[in-house]
PyMOL Python script that loads the backbone (N, CA, C, O; Angstrom):
from pymol import cmd

cmd.read_pdbstr("""\
ATOM      1  N   MET A   1       0.833  -1.192   0.000  1.00  0.00           N
ATOM      2  CA  MET A   1       0.000   0.000   0.000  1.00  0.00           C
ATOM      3  C   MET A   1       0.871   1.246   0.000  1.00  0.00           C
ATOM      4  O   MET A   1       1.834   1.346   0.760  1.00  0.00           O
ATOM      5  N   GLY A   2       0.528   2.175  -0.845  1.00  0.00           N
ATOM      6  CA  GLY A   2       1.253   3.440  -0.883  1.00  0.00           C
ATOM      7  C   GLY A   2       0.628   4.426   0.082  1.00  0.00           C
ATOM      8  O   GLY A   2      -0.561   4.349   0.394  1.00  0.00           O
ATOM      9  N   LYS A   3       1.430   5.333   0.539  1.00  0.00           N
ATOM     10  CA  LYS A   3       0.891   6.324   1.458  1.00  0.00           C
ATOM     11  C   LYS A   3       0.192   7.428   0.669  1.00  0.00           C
ATOM     12  O   LYS A   3       0.623   7.796  -0.423  1.00  0.00           O
ATOM     13  N   THR A   4      -0.878   7.941   1.234  1.00  0.00           N
ATOM     14  CA  THR A   4      -1.638   8.990   0.579  1.00  0.00           C
ATOM     15  C   THR A   4      -1.329  10.309   1.259  1.00  0.00           C
ATOM     16  O   THR A   4      -1.486  10.446   2.472  1.00  0.00           O
ATOM     17  N   LEU A   5      -0.895  11.263   0.483  1.00  0.00           N
ATOM     18  CA  LEU A   5      -0.619  12.588   1.008  1.00  0.00           C
ATOM     19  C   LEU A   5      -1.724  13.522   0.567  1.00  0.00           C
ATOM     20  O   LEU A   5      -2.216  13.439  -0.559  1.00  0.00           O
ATOM     21  N   ALA A   6      -2.104  14.401   1.456  1.00  0.00           N
ATOM     22  CA  ALA A   6      -3.100  15.406   1.112  1.00  0.00           C
ATOM     23  C   ALA A   6      -2.507  16.762   1.436  1.00  0.00           C
ATOM     24  O   ALA A   6      -1.713  16.908   2.366  1.00  0.00           O
ATOM     25  N   MET A   7      -2.894  17.715   0.680  1.00  0.00           N
ATOM     26  CA  MET A   7      -2.402  19.064   0.877  1.00  0.00           C
ATOM     27  C   MET A   7      -3.617  19.952   1.078  1.00  0.00           C
ATOM     28  O   MET A   7      -4.614  19.818   0.369  1.00  0.00           O
ATOM     29  N   SER A   8      -3.538  20.853   2.036  1.00  0.00           N
ATOM     30  CA  SER A   8      -4.647  21.779   2.221  1.00  0.00           C
ATOM     31  C   SER A   8      -4.116  23.202   2.253  1.00  0.00           C
ATOM     32  O   SER A   8      -2.995  23.464   2.689  1.00  0.00           O
ATOM     33  N   ILE A   9      -4.946  24.100   1.782  1.00  0.00           N
ATOM     34  CA  ILE A   9      -4.615  25.518   1.745  1.00  0.00           C
ATOM     35  C   ILE A   9      -5.568  26.210   2.707  1.00  0.00           C
ATOM     36  O   ILE A   9      -6.783  26.032   2.624  1.00  0.00           O
ATOM     37  N   ASN A  10      -5.008  27.005   3.627  1.00  0.00           N
ATOM     38  CA  ASN A  10      -5.829  27.610   4.672  1.00  0.00           C
ATOM     39  C   ASN A  10      -6.091  29.093   4.497  1.00  0.00           C
ATOM     40  O   ASN A  10      -6.985  29.640   5.143  1.00  0.00           O
ATOM     41  N   ASN A  11      -5.332  29.753   3.640  1.00  0.00           N
ATOM     42  CA  ASN A  11      -5.548  31.190   3.455  1.00  0.00           C
ATOM     43  C   ASN A  11      -5.053  31.629   2.080  1.00  0.00           C
ATOM     44  O   ASN A  11      -4.447  30.854   1.340  1.00  0.00           O
ATOM     45  N   THR A  12      -5.324  32.874   1.765  1.00  0.00           N
ATOM     46  CA  THR A  12      -4.980  33.399   0.445  1.00  0.00           C
ATOM     47  C   THR A  12      -3.477  33.411   0.206  1.00  0.00           C
ATOM     48  O   THR A  12      -3.029  33.159  -0.913  1.00  0.00           O
ATOM     49  N   ALA A  13      -2.697  33.697   1.230  1.00  0.00           N
ATOM     50  CA  ALA A  13      -1.239  33.721   1.071  1.00  0.00           C
ATOM     51  C   ALA A  13      -0.718  32.343   0.660  1.00  0.00           C
ATOM     52  O   ALA A  13       0.116  32.236  -0.240  1.00  0.00           O
ATOM     53  N   GLU A  14      -1.206  31.298   1.312  1.00  0.00           N
ATOM     54  CA  GLU A  14      -0.801  29.937   0.946  1.00  0.00           C
ATOM     55  C   GLU A  14      -1.262  29.609  -0.473  1.00  0.00           C
ATOM     56  O   GLU A  14      -0.537  28.972  -1.238  1.00  0.00           O
ATOM     57  N   TYR A  15      -2.464  30.046  -0.816  1.00  0.00           N
ATOM     58  CA  TYR A  15      -3.017  29.822  -2.154  1.00  0.00           C
ATOM     59  C   TYR A  15      -2.100  30.420  -3.220  1.00  0.00           C
ATOM     60  O   TYR A  15      -1.770  29.759  -4.205  1.00  0.00           O
ATOM     61  N   LEU A  16      -1.696  31.658  -3.022  1.00  0.00           N
ATOM     62  CA  LEU A  16      -0.829  32.330  -3.990  1.00  0.00           C
ATOM     63  C   LEU A  16       0.545  31.662  -4.069  1.00  0.00           C
ATOM     64  O   LEU A  16       1.125  31.553  -5.150  1.00  0.00           O
ATOM     65  N   LYS A  17       1.060  31.220  -2.927  1.00  0.00           N
ATOM     66  CA  LYS A  17       2.354  30.531  -2.896  1.00  0.00           C
ATOM     67  C   LYS A  17       2.286  29.229  -3.694  1.00  0.00           C
ATOM     68  O   LYS A  17       3.195  28.918  -4.463  1.00  0.00           O
ATOM     69  N   ILE A  18       1.216  28.481  -3.509  1.00  0.00           N
ATOM     70  CA  ILE A  18       1.048  27.213  -4.230  1.00  0.00           C
ATOM     71  C   ILE A  18       0.909  27.473  -5.728  1.00  0.00           C
ATOM     72  O   ILE A  18       1.444  26.713  -6.535  1.00  0.00           O
ATOM     73  N   LEU A  19       0.197  28.537  -6.110  1.00  0.00           N
ATOM     74  CA  LEU A  19       0.084  28.873  -7.530  1.00  0.00           C
ATOM     75  C   LEU A  19       1.452  29.159  -8.135  1.00  0.00           C
ATOM     76  O   LEU A  19       1.733  28.747  -9.261  1.00  0.00           O
ATOM     77  N   ASP A  20       2.305  29.867  -7.392  1.00  0.00           N
ATOM     78  CA  ASP A  20       3.674  30.126  -7.865  1.00  0.00           C
ATOM     79  C   ASP A  20       4.458  28.826  -8.034  1.00  0.00           C
ATOM     80  O   ASP A  20       5.186  28.650  -9.011  1.00  0.00           O
ATOM     81  N   GLU A  21       4.302  27.924  -7.073  1.00  0.00           N
ATOM     82  CA  GLU A  21       5.003  26.640  -7.148  1.00  0.00           C
ATOM     83  C   GLU A  21       4.526  25.826  -8.351  1.00  0.00           C
ATOM     84  O   GLU A  21       5.326  25.178  -9.025  1.00  0.00           O
ATOM     85  N   ILE A  22       3.224  25.862  -8.613  1.00  0.00           N
ATOM     86  CA  ILE A  22       2.678  25.159  -9.777  1.00  0.00           C
ATOM     87  C   ILE A  22       3.278  25.735 -11.055  1.00  0.00           C
ATOM     88  O   ILE A  22       3.652  24.990 -11.961  1.00  0.00           O
ATOM     89  N   ALA A  23       3.368  27.057 -11.126  1.00  0.00           N
ATOM     90  CA  ALA A  23       3.938  27.710 -12.313  1.00  0.00           C
ATOM     91  C   ALA A  23       5.384  27.273 -12.533  1.00  0.00           C
ATOM     92  O   ALA A  23       5.805  27.073 -13.672  1.00  0.00           O
ATOM     93  N   GLU A  24       6.140  27.126 -11.457  1.00  0.00           N
ATOM     94  CA  GLU A  24       7.528  26.676 -11.580  1.00  0.00           C
ATOM     95  C   GLU A  24       7.602  25.256 -12.138  1.00  0.00           C
ATOM     96  O   GLU A  24       8.457  24.957 -12.972  1.00  0.00           O
ATOM     97  N   PHE A  25       6.703  24.382 -11.674  1.00  0.00           N
ATOM     98  CA  PHE A  25       6.670  23.015 -12.187  1.00  0.00           C
ATOM     99  C   PHE A  25       6.312  23.005 -13.668  1.00  0.00           C
ATOM    100  O   PHE A  25       6.928  22.289 -14.457  1.00  0.00           O
ATOM    101  N   ILE A  26       5.323  23.795 -14.038  1.00  0.00           N
ATOM    102  CA  ILE A  26       4.835  23.802 -15.415  1.00  0.00           C
ATOM    103  C   ILE A  26       5.894  24.331 -16.373  1.00  0.00           C
ATOM    104  O   ILE A  26       5.950  23.908 -17.527  1.00  0.00           O
ATOM    105  N   ASP A  27       6.733  25.251 -15.908  1.00  0.00           N
ATOM    106  CA  ASP A  27       7.785  25.817 -16.757  1.00  0.00           C
ATOM    107  C   ASP A  27       8.875  24.805 -17.103  1.00  0.00           C
ATOM    108  O   ASP A  27       9.622  25.000 -18.062  1.00  0.00           O
ATOM    109  N   ARG A  28       8.966  23.738 -16.336  1.00  0.00           N
ATOM    110  CA  ARG A  28      10.000  22.735 -16.584  1.00  0.00           C
ATOM    111  C   ARG A  28       9.530  21.737 -17.632  1.00  0.00           C
ATOM    112  O   ARG A  28       8.335  21.467 -17.756  1.00  0.00           O
ATOM    113  N   ASP A  29      10.474  21.195 -18.380  1.00  0.00           N
ATOM    114  CA  ASP A  29      10.128  20.286 -19.472  1.00  0.00           C
ATOM    115  C   ASP A  29       9.907  18.844 -19.020  1.00  0.00           C
ATOM    116  O   ASP A  29       8.843  18.275 -19.263  1.00  0.00           O
ATOM    117  N   ASN A  30      10.878  18.266 -18.382  1.00  0.00           N
ATOM    118  CA  ASN A  30      10.800  16.852 -18.013  1.00  0.00           C
ATOM    119  C   ASN A  30      10.639  16.712 -16.509  1.00  0.00           C
ATOM    120  O   ASN A  30      11.570  16.960 -15.743  1.00  0.00           O
ATOM    121  N   LEU A  31       9.444  16.311 -16.099  1.00  0.00           N
ATOM    122  CA  LEU A  31       9.189  16.104 -14.677  1.00  0.00           C
ATOM    123  C   LEU A  31       9.276  14.615 -14.361  1.00  0.00           C
ATOM    124  O   LEU A  31       8.864  13.769 -15.155  1.00  0.00           O
ATOM    125  N   THR A  32       9.818  14.316 -13.189  1.00  0.00           N
ATOM    126  CA  THR A  32       9.851  12.928 -12.739  1.00  0.00           C
ATOM    127  C   THR A  32       8.455  12.525 -12.293  1.00  0.00           C
ATOM    128  O   THR A  32       7.571  13.371 -12.160  1.00  0.00           O
ATOM    129  N   LYS A  33       8.260  11.239 -12.064  1.00  0.00           N
ATOM    130  CA  LYS A  33       6.959  10.757 -11.581  1.00  0.00           C
ATOM    131  C   LYS A  33       6.615  11.396 -10.241  1.00  0.00           C
ATOM    132  O   LYS A  33       5.463  11.755  -9.996  1.00  0.00           O
ATOM    133  N   GLU A  34       7.606  11.536  -9.386  1.00  0.00           N
ATOM    134  CA  GLU A  34       7.388  12.150  -8.070  1.00  0.00           C
ATOM    135  C   GLU A  34       6.980  13.616  -8.221  1.00  0.00           C
ATOM    136  O   GLU A  34       6.072  14.084  -7.534  1.00  0.00           O
ATOM    137  N   GLU A  35       7.645  14.334  -9.114  1.00  0.00           N
ATOM    138  CA  GLU A  35       7.310  15.743  -9.341  1.00  0.00           C
ATOM    139  C   GLU A  35       5.910  15.886  -9.935  1.00  0.00           C
ATOM    140  O   GLU A  35       5.176  16.808  -9.580  1.00  0.00           O
ATOM    141  N   LEU A  36       5.539  14.981 -10.834  1.00  0.00           N
ATOM    142  CA  LEU A  36       4.185  14.998 -11.389  1.00  0.00           C
ATOM    143  C   LEU A  36       3.146  14.739 -10.304  1.00  0.00           C
ATOM    144  O   LEU A  36       2.080  15.355 -10.293  1.00  0.00           O
ATOM    145  N   ARG A  37       3.463  13.830  -9.400  1.00  0.00           N
ATOM    146  CA  ARG A  37       2.548  13.525  -8.296  1.00  0.00           C
ATOM    147  C   ARG A  37       2.367  14.750  -7.410  1.00  0.00           C
ATOM    148  O   ARG A  37       1.247  15.080  -7.018  1.00  0.00           O
ATOM    149  N   ILE A  38       3.467  15.422  -7.095  1.00  0.00           N
ATOM    150  CA  ILE A  38       3.408  16.630  -6.270  1.00  0.00           C
ATOM    151  C   ILE A  38       2.632  17.727  -6.991  1.00  0.00           C
ATOM    152  O   ILE A  38       1.819  18.422  -6.383  1.00  0.00           O
ATOM    153  N   LEU A  39       2.885  17.877  -8.279  1.00  0.00           N
ATOM    154  CA  LEU A  39       2.167  18.874  -9.072  1.00  0.00           C
ATOM    155  C   LEU A  39       0.667  18.608  -9.032  1.00  0.00           C
ATOM    156  O   LEU A  39      -0.124  19.533  -8.846  1.00  0.00           O
ATOM    157  N   ASN A  40       0.277  17.363  -9.205  1.00  0.00           N
ATOM    158  CA  ASN A  40      -1.141  17.020  -9.172  1.00  0.00           C
ATOM    159  C   ASN A  40      -1.757  17.260  -7.801  1.00  0.00           C
ATOM    160  O   ASN A  40      -2.905  17.695  -7.706  1.00  0.00           O
ATOM    161  N   LEU A  41      -1.003  16.980  -6.733  1.00  0.00           N
ATOM    162  CA  LEU A  41      -1.498  17.260  -5.384  1.00  0.00           C
ATOM    163  C   LEU A  41      -1.716  18.757  -5.179  1.00  0.00           C
ATOM    164  O   LEU A  41      -2.708  19.172  -4.579  1.00  0.00           O
ATOM    165  N   LYS A  42      -0.789  19.557  -5.678  1.00  0.00           N
ATOM    166  CA  LYS A  42      -0.907  21.010  -5.557  1.00  0.00           C
ATOM    167  C   LYS A  42      -2.112  21.521  -6.351  1.00  0.00           C
ATOM    168  O   LYS A  42      -2.855  22.378  -5.873  1.00  0.00           O
ATOM    169  N   LYS A  43      -2.300  20.996  -7.556  1.00  0.00           N
ATOM    170  CA  LYS A  43      -3.446  21.397  -8.369  1.00  0.00           C
ATOM    171  C   LYS A  43      -4.758  21.032  -7.678  1.00  0.00           C
ATOM    172  O   LYS A  43      -5.710  21.813  -7.684  1.00  0.00           O
ATOM    173  N   LEU A  44      -4.798  19.853  -7.090  1.00  0.00           N
ATOM    174  CA  LEU A  44      -5.992  19.407  -6.380  1.00  0.00           C
ATOM    175  C   LEU A  44      -6.277  20.301  -5.176  1.00  0.00           C
ATOM    176  O   LEU A  44      -7.429  20.650  -4.921  1.00  0.00           O
ATOM    177  N   ALA A  45      -5.237  20.669  -4.438  1.00  0.00           N
ATOM    178  CA  ALA A  45      -5.405  21.552  -3.285  1.00  0.00           C
ATOM    179  C   ALA A  45      -5.921  22.918  -3.717  1.00  0.00           C
ATOM    180  O   ALA A  45      -6.775  23.499  -3.049  1.00  0.00           O
ATOM    181  N   VAL A  46      -5.407  23.433  -4.830  1.00  0.00           N
ATOM    182  CA  VAL A  46      -5.864  24.730  -5.348  1.00  0.00           C
ATOM    183  C   VAL A  46      -7.334  24.643  -5.731  1.00  0.00           C
ATOM    184  O   VAL A  46      -8.123  25.523  -5.385  1.00  0.00           O
ATOM    185  N   ARG A  47      -7.697  23.598  -6.434  1.00  0.00           N
ATOM    186  CA  ARG A  47      -9.097  23.421  -6.862  1.00  0.00           C
ATOM    187  C   ARG A  47     -10.020  23.335  -5.649  1.00  0.00           C
ATOM    188  O   ARG A  47     -11.085  23.952  -5.626  1.00  0.00           O
ATOM    189  N   LYS A  48      -9.606  22.570  -4.645  1.00  0.00           N
ATOM    190  CA  LYS A  48     -10.418  22.422  -3.435  1.00  0.00           C
ATOM    191  C   LYS A  48     -10.581  23.769  -2.733  1.00  0.00           C
ATOM    192  O   LYS A  48     -11.682  24.110  -2.302  1.00  0.00           O
ATOM    193  N   TYR A  49      -9.502  24.534  -2.615  1.00  0.00           N
ATOM    194  CA  TYR A  49      -9.556  25.849  -1.975  1.00  0.00           C
ATOM    195  C   TYR A  49     -10.479  26.782  -2.752  1.00  0.00           C
ATOM    196  O   TYR A  49     -11.281  27.503  -2.158  1.00  0.00           O
ATOM    197  N   GLU A  50     -10.365  26.770  -4.078  1.00  0.00           N
ATOM    198  CA  GLU A  50     -11.218  27.629  -4.901  1.00  0.00           C
ATOM    199  C   GLU A  50     -12.689  27.274  -4.717  1.00  0.00           C
ATOM    200  O   GLU A  50     -13.537  28.163  -4.636  1.00  0.00           O
ATOM    201  N   MET A  51     -12.993  25.992  -4.651  1.00  0.00           N
ATOM    202  CA  MET A  51     -14.385  25.577  -4.468  1.00  0.00           C
ATOM    203  C   MET A  51     -14.889  25.950  -3.078  1.00  0.00           C
ATOM    204  O   MET A  51     -16.061  26.298  -2.929  1.00  0.00           O
ATOM    205  N   GLN A  52     -14.039  25.887  -2.066  1.00  0.00           N
ATOM    206  CA  GLN A  52     -14.433  26.310  -0.724  1.00  0.00           C
ATOM    207  C   GLN A  52     -14.730  27.798  -0.702  1.00  0.00           C
ATOM    208  O   GLN A  52     -15.681  28.237  -0.055  1.00  0.00           O
ATOM    209  N   GLU A  53     -13.920  28.575  -1.405  1.00  0.00           N
ATOM    210  CA  GLU A  53     -14.139  30.019  -1.464  1.00  0.00           C
ATOM    211  C   GLU A  53     -15.428  30.348  -2.209  1.00  0.00           C
ATOM    212  O   GLU A  53     -16.153  31.263  -1.819  1.00  0.00           O
ATOM    213  N   VAL A  54     -15.715  29.619  -3.265  1.00  0.00           N
ATOM    214  CA  VAL A  54     -16.937  29.858  -4.032  1.00  0.00           C
ATOM    215  C   VAL A  54     -18.166  29.585  -3.171  1.00  0.00           C
ATOM    216  O   VAL A  54     -19.160  30.307  -3.260  1.00  0.00           O
ATOM    217  N   THR A  55     -18.103  28.547  -2.337  1.00  0.00           N
ATOM    218  CA  THR A  55     -19.266  28.242  -1.505  1.00  0.00           C
ATOM    219  C   THR A  55     -19.506  29.311  -0.452  1.00  0.00           C
ATOM    220  O   THR A  55     -20.624  29.437   0.047  1.00  0.00           O
ATOM    221  N   LYS A  56     -18.494  30.077  -0.106  1.00  0.00           N
ATOM    222  CA  LYS A  56     -18.671  31.181   0.844  1.00  0.00           C
ATOM    223  C   LYS A  56     -19.458  32.325   0.220  1.00  0.00           C
ATOM    224  O   LYS A  56     -20.127  33.088   0.918  1.00  0.00           O
ATOM    225  N   TYR A  57     -19.371  32.432  -1.099  1.00  0.00           N
ATOM    226  CA  TYR A  57     -20.000  33.544  -1.810  1.00  0.00           C
ATOM    227  C   TYR A  57     -20.850  32.985  -2.946  1.00  0.00           C
ATOM    228  O   TYR A  57     -20.376  32.908  -4.080  1.00  0.00           O
ATOM    229  N   PRO A  58     -22.103  32.591  -2.670  1.00  0.00           N
ATOM    230  CA  PRO A  58     -22.944  31.943  -3.688  1.00  0.00           C
ATOM    231  C   PRO A  58     -23.108  32.758  -4.972  1.00  0.00           C
ATOM    232  O   PRO A  58     -23.243  32.178  -6.049  1.00  0.00           O
ATOM    233  N   ALA A  59     -23.098  34.074  -4.880  1.00  0.00           N
ATOM    234  CA  ALA A  59     -23.238  34.892  -6.086  1.00  0.00           C
ATOM    235  C   ALA A  59     -22.049  34.679  -7.016  1.00  0.00           C
ATOM    236  O   ALA A  59     -22.189  34.761  -8.236  1.00  0.00           O
ATOM    237  N   SER A  60     -20.895  34.408  -6.450  1.00  0.00           N
ATOM    238  CA  SER A  60     -19.702  34.163  -7.267  1.00  0.00           C
ATOM    239  C   SER A  60     -19.890  32.945  -8.156  1.00  0.00           C
ATOM    240  O   SER A  60     -19.464  32.944  -9.311  1.00  0.00           O
ATOM    241  N   LEU A  61     -20.525  31.911  -7.622  1.00  0.00           N
ATOM    242  CA  LEU A  61     -20.763  30.703  -8.404  1.00  0.00           C
ATOM    243  C   LEU A  61     -21.649  31.019  -9.601  1.00  0.00           C
ATOM    244  O   LEU A  61     -21.409  30.534 -10.706  1.00  0.00           O
ATOM    245  N   SER A  62     -22.660  31.824  -9.377  1.00  0.00           N
ATOM    246  CA  SER A  62     -23.543  32.226 -10.468  1.00  0.00           C
ATOM    247  C   SER A  62     -22.779  33.013 -11.526  1.00  0.00           C
ATOM    248  O   SER A  62     -22.971  32.802 -12.723  1.00  0.00           O
ATOM    249  N   LEU A  63     -21.919  33.914 -11.085  1.00  0.00           N
ATOM    250  CA  LEU A  63     -21.119  34.694 -12.027  1.00  0.00           C
ATOM    251  C   LEU A  63     -20.169  33.804 -12.821  1.00  0.00           C
ATOM    252  O   LEU A  63     -19.979  34.002 -14.021  1.00  0.00           O
ATOM    253  N   LEU A  64     -19.573  32.820 -12.144  1.00  0.00           N
ATOM    254  CA  LEU A  64     -18.685  31.889 -12.838  1.00  0.00           C
ATOM    255  C   LEU A  64     -19.444  31.076 -13.880  1.00  0.00           C
ATOM    256  O   LEU A  64     -18.950  30.861 -14.987  1.00  0.00           O
ATOM    257  N   ASP A  65     -20.645  30.624 -13.525  1.00  0.00           N
ATOM    258  CA  ASP A  65     -21.458  29.879 -14.489  1.00  0.00           C
ATOM    259  C   ASP A  65     -21.780  30.732 -15.705  1.00  0.00           C
ATOM    260  O   ASP A  65     -21.671  30.272 -16.842  1.00  0.00           O
ATOM    261  N   ASP A  66     -22.178  31.983 -15.464  1.00  0.00           N
ATOM    262  CA  ASP A  66     -22.481  32.890 -16.572  1.00  0.00           C
ATOM    263  C   ASP A  66     -21.256  33.103 -17.449  1.00  0.00           C
ATOM    264  O   ASP A  66     -21.360  33.118 -18.676  1.00  0.00           O
ATOM    265  N   PHE A  67     -20.104  33.265 -16.825  1.00  0.00           N
ATOM    266  CA  PHE A  67     -18.875  33.457 -17.591  1.00  0.00           C
ATOM    267  C   PHE A  67     -18.585  32.247 -18.474  1.00  0.00           C
ATOM    268  O   PHE A  67     -18.275  32.390 -19.657  1.00  0.00           O
ATOM    269  N   HIS A  68     -18.691  31.040 -17.880  1.00  0.00           N
ATOM    270  CA  HIS A  68     -18.397  29.830 -18.655  1.00  0.00           C
ATOM    271  C   HIS A  68     -19.368  29.676 -19.826  1.00  0.00           C
ATOM    272  O   HIS A  68     -18.979  29.224 -20.903  1.00  0.00           O
ATOM    273  N   LYS A  69     -20.617  30.048 -19.618  1.00  0.00           N
ATOM    274  CA  LYS A  69     -21.609  29.934 -20.692  1.00  0.00           C
ATOM    275  C   LYS A  69     -21.360  30.951 -21.796  1.00  0.00           C
ATOM    276  O   LYS A  69     -21.625  30.677 -22.966  1.00  0.00           O
ATOM    277  N   ASN A  70     -20.855  32.120 -21.429  1.00  0.00           N
ATOM    278  CA  ASN A  70     -20.743  33.217 -22.389  1.00  0.00           C
ATOM    279  C   ASN A  70     -19.315  33.564 -22.791  1.00  0.00           C
ATOM    280  O   ASN A  70     -19.102  34.575 -23.461  1.00  0.00           O
ATOM    281  N   LYS A  71     -18.338  32.763 -22.407  1.00  0.00           N
ATOM    282  CA  LYS A  71     -16.946  33.119 -22.690  1.00  0.00           C
ATOM    283  C   LYS A  71     -16.645  33.171 -24.182  1.00  0.00           C
ATOM    284  O   LYS A  71     -15.703  33.844 -24.600  1.00  0.00           O
ATOM    285  N   PHE A  72     -17.430  32.472 -24.983  1.00  0.00           N
ATOM    286  CA  PHE A  72     -17.189  32.492 -26.427  1.00  0.00           C
ATOM    287  C   PHE A  72     -17.554  33.835 -27.044  1.00  0.00           C
ATOM    288  O   PHE A  72     -17.077  34.173 -28.127  1.00  0.00           O
ATOM    289  N   PHE A  73     -18.395  34.597 -26.362  1.00  0.00           N
ATOM    290  CA  PHE A  73     -18.804  35.902 -26.877  1.00  0.00           C
ATOM    291  C   PHE A  73     -17.813  37.002 -26.527  1.00  0.00           C
ATOM    292  O   PHE A  73     -17.961  38.135 -26.985  1.00  0.00           O
ATOM    293  N   LEU A  74     -16.808  36.685 -25.724  1.00  0.00           N
ATOM    294  CA  LEU A  74     -15.854  37.701 -25.290  1.00  0.00           C
ATOM    295  C   LEU A  74     -14.850  38.068 -26.372  1.00  0.00           C
ATOM    296  O   LEU A  74     -14.263  39.149 -26.321  1.00  0.00           O
ATOM    297  N   ASN A  75     -14.645  37.218 -27.322  1.00  0.00           N
ATOM    298  CA  ASN A  75     -13.641  37.491 -28.364  1.00  0.00           C
ATOM    299  C   ASN A  75     -14.159  38.407 -29.405  1.00  0.00           C
ATOM    300  O   ASN A  75     -13.443  38.737 -30.350  1.00  0.00           O
TER     301      ASN A  75
END
""", "prot")
cmd.dss("prot")
cmd.show_as("cartoon", "prot")
cmd.util.cbc("prot")
cmd.orient("prot")
C-alpha cells in the first residue's frame, strides 16, 4: 500500500504561494513521476480551496457559471 498525502490551503497567502510553485513546475520540461505527483497534489489543493471560497460567496458561483456559458462571446 502506498501512502496517501493530502495538501490543504488555509488562506490566500498559501493559495498564492502554491500557484507560484505550480507555475515553476509547469515551466520545466521533463518532470519525474514524483514531481508529477506533487504537481497534481498542488493542483488538487488549489481546486479544493477555490471551491471552498466559491461556496462562501454563492453569487460568485452564479457569475462563474455565466462566464463559462458566455466566454465564447468575449472574443
